[in-house]
N, C-alpha and C positions, 0 to 999 in steps of 0.2 A: 180234705177239700170241702169248703162250705157249699151248701146247696144254693143254686141260682134259680130264679123263676123260670118257668118254661118259656122258651122263645128268646131268652136273653143270651146273646152270644158271649162266648168266652173271650176275654181280652186278648188282643193280638199285639204283642210288643212291637213288632215291626211296623204294622199298619198304624198303630197309635203314634209311633214315633214319626212316621211320614206325615200324618195329619198335623201334628204339632209343627213339623218342619215347614209344611205348606203355609200355615198361619203366619209363621215367622217371615217366610219369603214374601207373602202378600203385604204384610206390614212394612217390610223393607222396601218393596216396590212403591208403596204409597209414600213412604218417607223420601225415597229418591225422586219421585215425581214432584213432590212439594219443593224439594231442594232445587230441582231444575227450573221450576216455575219462578222461584225466588231469584235464582241466578239470572234467568232470562230478563228480569226487570231491574237488575241492579244497575243504577246509573253509572257507577264507575266503570263497569265492564262495557256498557254501551258506548261511553265516551272514548274508552281505549280502542275499541274496534273501529269507531269512526275516524280516530286519528290514524289508525293503521290503513284504513281505506284511502286516506289522502296520499299514501305512498304507493298504492297499487296502480297499475296501468289503467288508463281510461278515466272517465269523468267521475270524481268522487260524489257528485251530486246525482248520480244515477238513481232513479226511483223518486226523484223530486216530485212532491205532490202538486206543484204548479200545473202540471199537465199529466193526466193519466190516460189520455186518448192516444190512438196511434195503431198502425197495423203491424201485425206479425212480429217475428223475431224476438229479440231479448226483451223488448218493451212489453209484449204480450205475456211473456213468462213472468216478468216483474209484477204485472197486474195479478196474475194467478197466485204468485207468492204472497202478495198482500192479502188476498182473500183467505189464504190458508193460515197465515201467522198474524194477520191484523196489521193495522197501520198506526198503532199507538206507540210504536218504538220498542225494540227489544233486541237482545243479543242474536236470537235466531233470525230476525228480519235483517239486521245489519250484516250478518254473515252471508245470508242468501243474496242480498243486494251486492255485496262485495264480489261474490262469485260471478254474478251476472254482469257486473261492471267490467271484470276482466274478460269475460266472454265477448261483450260488446266491443271492447278495445281490440280484441283479436279479430273480430269480423271487420272492423274498420281497417286494420292493418293489411288485410288481404283484399280490400276493396268491396266487401259485401255489407259492411255496416253503414250507418247513417250518422257519422260524426260531422265535424266541421268540414264542409266542402262547398264548392260554388253551386248555387241553385238560383233559379229565377223565381221571384216571388210576385204573385198577382193578388191585388186587392180590388174588390168591386163593391159598389153600393148603388142604390137607386136614388135618383134626384127627385126631391119633392115627395118621397114616399110617406114620411111621417105625417105631413099635413094632410095628404090624401086619405090615409088610413083612419085618421080621427073621425072623418065624416063618413067613410065607406062602411065601417063596422067590421066586426071580427070575421064574419063568414066571407065577405068579399076580400078582406086582407089575406086570409089563409088561401083562398083560391088563387090570388095573384102570386103569392110566394111560391105555391106549388108550381104554377105555370112558369115562373122565372127559373126555378130550380131545374125543371124539365128542359128548359131552353138552353141554359148555360153550363150545367154540370156535365152532361154527356160529352160535349166537345173537349172539355178539360180532361176527362178520364181517357177518352179515345186517343188523345195525343200524349199520353204518359204522365199527365199531371195528377196530383193528389190533393183533394180538398182537405185542408188541414182543419178548418172550422168554419161554421156558419155564424154570422153575427147579425141576426135580424134580417134586414133586407140586403145584406152583403155577405161576402165570403172571402177567405184567404186560401190560396192554393200555391203549391210549389211545383216547379218543373226542373228537370235536370238539363233541359235544353231551352235556351232563350227563343230559338226559332219556333219550337213547338208551342211555347207559351203565347207568342204573338199570333200564331196560326189559330190556336184555340180561342183566343179572345175575338178575333175577326169572325169566326164561324158562330160563336156564341151571340155576338151582336146581330148577325143575320137572323138567327133563330128568334131572338128577342123581339124583332120587329113584328112577329105574328102573335104576340101576347097582348091581350086587351081584356080588362075586367071593369065592368060598370063604366065604360067610356074612358077609362084611364089606360094610356099606353105608357108603360114604364121606360124611362130613359136611364141608362146605366153609365156611370163614370168608372174608369179603370186606371189603376196605377201598376206599372210593371218595373221592377228593379232587380238587377242581378248582383249578388253578393255572397258572403259566406257567413250566414247566421249560425247560431248554435241550436242544435236539436236536443230537446229534452222530452223523452217519452212521447214522441210523435208531434209535439208542438215545436215551434221555432221562435227563438228569442234573440234579441240583439239589435244593434244599431241599424243593420240592413233591413230588418223588419219594419222599424220605425220609418226609415227612408221610403220604403215601398208604400206605406200608408200615407205619407205626406205627398208622394208623387201622385197618388190617387186624388188627394184633396185639391191638387192643382188642376184637376180635370173639370172643375166648374160644372156647367150644365150638360154633362153627358159626353165628355171627351175621353179618348184613350191616350194616356200619357206614359212615356217611357223615359228612363234615366239614361244618361250617357253610357253608363256601364252596360246596360242592356243593348243599346245601339251598337256598341263595340263588339258585343258577343254574337250579334246576328251575322249570318252569311251575307255577302255583298248583294246578292240578288233576292233575298227573302222579301223585302218590302215591295220591290217592283213586281214580283210574281203575285203578291197579294193585292196589288193595285193601290198601294199607298206610298206616300212620301212623308217627310217630317217637316215640322215647323218649330223653331225654337220657342220655348215658353217665355213669355214676358209677363211678369206680375203687374197687374193694373195698379194705378196710383192709390186706389181706395182699398185694395186687397191687403189683408194682414200678411206679414211675412211668414213663411213656413218655419215652424219651430222644430228643434231636435234634429236638424240635418246639417251637413257640412256647408260652410259658406260658399264653397266653389261648386256645389251641386248643380249640374246642368240637366234640364228637363226638356223633352220634346213632345209635341202633340202629333199623333198620327192623323194624316189628312188624305182623303181619296185623291187619286191622280186626276 
């Protein structure tokens, strides 16, 4: 046996074999990870899974980037999944969204999801706000918008409504009850009467329409959303307008209890016709008794 320097260990056949085996395993893991990454980005696999998703229960557009806002449930998990696997598209992302799609469809089937169902849509905006804000400046404009939000959003939430999005000086909200939607608007208007900034008292016009739009990730899309926005446009200088659909959805005594009646909307001779709405759409203005 040849002499070895002092301190040098004697070769250990088993340990050396295990060390070599670990190196092979590590190399194998790196190779497998690289293969997974390449497969995850393979266009043919992504396209195949997307085609498969079209056959699954639920909406194959689940996770659509048109809207990533929204509360709770599968929508929130979808946003978390996007943060984990990214939104550039990949096999992992499509598989995850496919599973969430089926989950969402299951929730809808038992009445807990938010698929296509009848809701009452509310649109608001402020009359003359843009012209006023140009001269008022940023500080006064922000003060007014905060005051408006504090006046009109709590009545919405307190009556079961959900503010879908804010759009400058207006907002869009949805309710599961037409009665609560109208009640919220009436109270919001009362609160708004106490808002004043730099001598400007905001006037709000409101459009209310009941229909069955499509929800995607907390936003709502479809013809009924367009109709609700156009109903608001008919509000002119600060009126509350409701569609015939909403009127039919109200309890018989709701308007009387609130101290209101209705007046059919008649487009003035010089007003442009409402676009993107059915020709037989009927609109009514709420008027105090």
